[in-house]
N, C-alpha and C positions, 0 to 999 in steps of 0.2 A: 641397436635395439634397446640396450640398457639405458642409454641416454634419453631416448624417447619416453621410456616408461617412467624415468625419474621426473622428466618434465611434466608428464601427465599427472603424476602424483602431486607435484608442487602446485599445479593449477587447481587440482581438485581440492587442495587444502585451503585455498583462498576463499574470499567472500564471493558468493554467486547470487545473492539476493533471492534465494529459493526458500519457499516455505518448508517447514518440517513435514515429514511424511507419516509419522506415527507418534503415539504417546511417549514412547521411550526417548524421543529426542526433545521433549518439552523441558526447557530450562527456565521458563518464565511463569510457571504455574498456571498455564492456560487450560490444562486438562480439566479442572473442575468446571470451567465455562462450557467446554464441549460436552461434558457429562450432563450438566443441567439442560443444555439444549437438546441432547438426545432424549432425556426423560420427557421433556415437554413435547417433542414431536411424536414420540410413541404413545404417550398418554392421551394426546389430542386426536390421534389418527382415527378415522372412521371410514369404512368401505363405502359409505353412502355420501361422503362429502369430500371437499378438497380445501386445503389451507395453504396460504402463501406466507412464508416467514421472510423477514428481512434481516440480514446481518449487516449492521451499519458501522462505519468507522473510517477514519482517514486512511489514505494509502500508507502501507507499511505498518499498520497497527497489529497485524497478525490474523486478519480474517481468514486468509487461505490456510494458515496453520491450524486454526480452529476447525475449519472444514475438513482438513485431513484427519484430525483426531475424531471428529464427529463421524466421518465415514467409517473409520475403523471400529468405533463403538457401535454404530448402528448396524453394520453388517455382521456383528457378532450376535445380534439379537435375531431370534428365529423369524424367518419370513420377510426380512427387510432387504431391499436392494437399493443401491444408490446409482442414479443415472446422471452423467455430467453433460449438460447442454452447452455448447460453445457457439453462440450466435455470430461472433466475430470471425469465425472460420468459414462463413457462408457469404453468398452474394445475392442480395435481393430477398423479397418476401418468400418466394417459392423455395429458395435455398434454405431459409430459416425454418420453414415448415417441415421440409424434408429432414433437416438436422434434428428437429424436435422429435419426430417420430422415430428416427434412427436411434436417438438416445433412449427412448422408451423400449425399443426392441432389444437393444444391447443389455438392458436390465433384466430381460426375461432369461431364465436359466436355459442352458443348452441341453439339459438332460432329456427333455421331451421334444424330439425333433418334429413330430407330427403337429403337436400343439403350437410349437414355435412357428411352423409354416402357416398355421391358421391365423396366428397373430399377424404375421407379415401381410396376409391378404386383407385383414381388417384394417391395418395401418394404411395400406395402399388405397383402400376405399375412402378412408377418412381424409387422406391427403388430397385426393381428387375432388372431394367436396369442399374441403377447407380453402383451397387456393382461390377459387372465385369469390369466396365469402370475405376474405381478408380486406380487400379494398373498400368494401362497404361499411366497415367498422370505423366510426370516427376516431381520430387520433386521441383527443382528450375531450373532457367536458363532463358535465353532470349527467348527461343523457346517455353515457356509454353503456351502463347496465341495461337500460330499457331498449337501446338500439340492438344490443346483442340478442335480447329476448325476441324482438320483432323479427330479426333475421332468422333466428332459429325456427320460429313459427312458420316463416314463409318458405323454408327450405323443403326440398323433397324428403320423403321418408328415409332415404338412404343415410342422411346425416344423423337422424335420431337413432337409426339402427346401429350405426357405428358408435354413437355416444353411449348407447346402452350395452352393446356387445363387449366393448373393451373392458369395462369394469367387471362384468360378469366373468370374463375369461381370467382376469387377474385373481378374482376370488376363488375360482376353481383351482388355480395354481397355489393358492394360499400365500401370495406374496403381496407386500406393500412397497410402494416405490416413492422415494424422495428424489425429485429432479433438482440438481444444484446448478445454478448459473452464477459464476464468479465474475467479479470485475465488470459489472454491466455499466459502470460509470465511464469506462474507457471506450464505449461505443460512440460512433458518430450520432448526431441528432436523429437522422432518419432511421438508422439502425436501432436506436433505443426505442423509438416510437413503434417500430415494427415488432420488436421484442415484447413490449408491453401489450400490444394487441394480441400477439400469439398467446401470452400468458392469460389474458382475459378470456379469450375464446377457447383455446385448446386446454388451458389450465383448469377447465371446469370438469375434467374427467374425475368422477368419484374414485376414491381409493388412491389417488396420486397427489402427493403434497409437493411443495416447491420451497426452495431456499434461494433467495436472491441476495448476493453480497455486493455492497456498493458503499461509496462515500456519499452520504446524503447531500452534502453541500454541492459537490460536483454534479450530482444528478439533477439537483434543482437548477443549477446554472445552465445545464444543457436544455432543460425544459423552458427556461426563461429566454434562451437565445432566439434570435430571429430565425435561425435554421431549425430550431426546435418547434415550439408552439407559441413562443412569445408570451408565456403566462406570467402573471405577477408571482412573487415569491409565495404568497399565501395560497394562491390557486395551484401552483406547482406542488406545494406540500400537501394540499388537500387531495390532489390527484393521486399522489403516491399512497396516501392513506386508504384510498379506495382499492388500490392494488394489493397492498401488504396488510394482512390482518395482525401479524405479530412482529413489530419492529424490535430487534434485539441488538445489543452492542457489547463487544468485548470490553472489559474494564480497562481504563487507561493505566499506564505505568505510573506508580507513585514516585514522588520525588526521591524518597529513600531508596527505592529500587534502582532508579537511574543513577544515583550517586554511587551505590554499591557496585553496579555493573561497570561504570566508567573507571572507578578507582581500582577495582580488581584487574580489569583487562589492561589498563594503561600501565599498571605496575608490572604485569606479566610481559607486556611488550618491551618495556624499558629494561627489565632485568635480563631478558633473553637477547637483547640487541647490543649495540655498541655505545649507547649514549648514557649509560649509568646504571645504578642499582635500582632505581625506582623514583616515585614521586616524593620529593622532599623539598617542597617549595610552597610558601604561603600564597604566592601569586596563582599557582595552578589550583591549589585547594579552594581558593575563593571562587574561581570560575567554575570548577566542578560542582561546588555547593549551591550556586545560584544561577549563573548564566546558562550553563549547558543544559540543566533540566528544563529551562524555559524554551530552548530551541530543539533539543534532541528528545522529542516526546514519544517517539515510536521506536519499536525494535529496529525497523529498517534504518531510521535516521542514525541511531546509535552505531549500528554495524557499518554503515557507510562511512562515518567519521573514523571509526577504529581501523577500517581497512585502509583508508588514506594515510592515517597516522603510521600504520605498520610499514607501508611502502616508503614513506619519508625517512623513518628511522633507519631502514636498510641503506639508504642513499648517503647518509651523513656520518661524519667523523666527529666524536665529542670534542676534539680540539678546535673544530671550526665553527661550532654552533652551540647555542644554549638550548638544552633539550626542552625546557618549558616554553621558550619563545617558539621553537619549532612546532610543538603541539598546538599552541595558540594560533600560530599562522595557518596550520592545517584546518583548525576550526573556522578561521576566517574564510579560507578557501571554500570549504564545504557549505557554510551558511551565508556568508556575505562576500561572494567572489568579486563583486564590483568594488568593494572597499579594498580588498587585498590588491587588486590590479592597479590601484591608484597610490599605494603607499610609497613607491619609489619617487613619484612626483612630489610627495609631501615630506620627503625625508628631512629636509633642512628644518622645517617647522617641528617635526616629530622629535628631532634630536637637538633642538635649540637649548642654549644655556638658560634663558629666561622663559618662563611660561607666558603664553599670550595674555595681553591685557583683557581681552574679551572673555577670558575664562573658558568654560566648556563650550560656549557658543562659537568659539573660534573653529571648532571641528564640525560644525553643522554642514558646511559645503562638502566635506569628505563623506558624510553620511546621507546626503540628500537623495540618493537613489533608493533608500530603504523606506519601508513603511514605518509609521510612527512607533508601532509596538516593537519593532526590531532595533530601533536606533539605540536604545539604552543598553541592550545586550551587546551590540557592536562596540559601543563606547566603553563599556566595562572591559571588554577584551583588549581594546587598544590601550586602556589605562594599565592593564597588567603587563603589556609589552613595552610601552613607552611611558616612563615617568612623567614626561612633559605634559602628556594629556591630562594627568591627574594633578598637575601643578608642581611636580617634583623636579629634581635636578637631572644632570646629564651623566652618561656613562663615560669613563675615561680609560686610558691605557689600552691594554690588550683584551679587554672583555669581549667575549663572543656574543654579547647581547645585541639584538637588533637596534637598541637605543644608543649604542656606541656609534658616533658619527663616522668613525673610521671603518665600521663593519662593511665588508663587501668590496673594499678598495684594494685588497691584496689577493694573492693567489689562493683563495679559499672558495669553497662552494657557498653561494649565498642564495637563500630561499627567496629573497626579495629583489634580486637584481633585475630579473625580467618582469615586465608589466603583467605577464600572465601568472606570476607567482611561482613559476617553475625554477628549479635549481639550475644555475649556470655559473660559469666562471666570470668573475668581474674583470 
């Protein structure tokens, strides 16, 4: 049992790609962003209207962490409740509508059982009316608002009763609700369109505001795809503007922040491991100062690299490998895996006595799988590992550098021996 507990503790201490859960865990100074967003939502809120906010940013930039802090801050304010709507946990439009109303119901306090039961009946009535309405709403287009109005006018009185009764009941309870929908860019095209239709129709309840979190570029690509609506980029962006009234973005990490995080954490990893006392190499310093901030732009990207580096440090002996080469190879694996997998095939050219006559152009075939913006970063990393790439000399003797042509030929662990970049015996 003790061994199992120790194993569980070790797993828990690793990187799990989870967002933080509260302000106390904030290490990147994102709390002020959550505080400003909380102030904006509370100051704009009206029991007579509804607002849709958008939290935009690339995957891994910290949107879910901002939402966690926002939830903590908002629920500390009198009368506010946060409901989490998870459309990807449902199947079909009916399931999405049911999940939407269930999210609202869960936000209602349990203290008044009778009133909660009344809410449940109102929700049930609204769902019964909303289900046949959803297929009538166009997926996209400039006529969406007018189409919703026509449908509402043509419905039986029961829909309008539901539409009016729900906000009144919320006002009686003295609560305001923010419905949060995270990672909507991970939905399939048909799921995304259903979600946006739900927000446009059911999201019109007065006194209920919405926060949608997404990567805008990914969302636009879904709307532009044949499985989506095949819109042009301009029309896809215009469509989202009709859905979201307040688009907001977490601030990007500054280059100085990225450098500080990487330097501090890598020094900690090296000093606590078997590979040395810390970063004391101009090759690594140059890559940390320029190349890594270009590639590791989000907290997730940084943590993913550091987690891989930590595991590789545990696997190697300092007598068998150069620690800077190891860290740079891990960086290649994380950011440019196709390049790393081909290094063994290029070993003779990478460890040659004379630099190639073509200069840096000689390495273009090695980098051909990369987009143009990534090629210079990959080339800079290769230059830091192999002097030949930068037009320098060759490593001699017993050096554990990858640039030594004898590296990996003896009974040592070699990071580059297998084409997958994994450590193995040569």
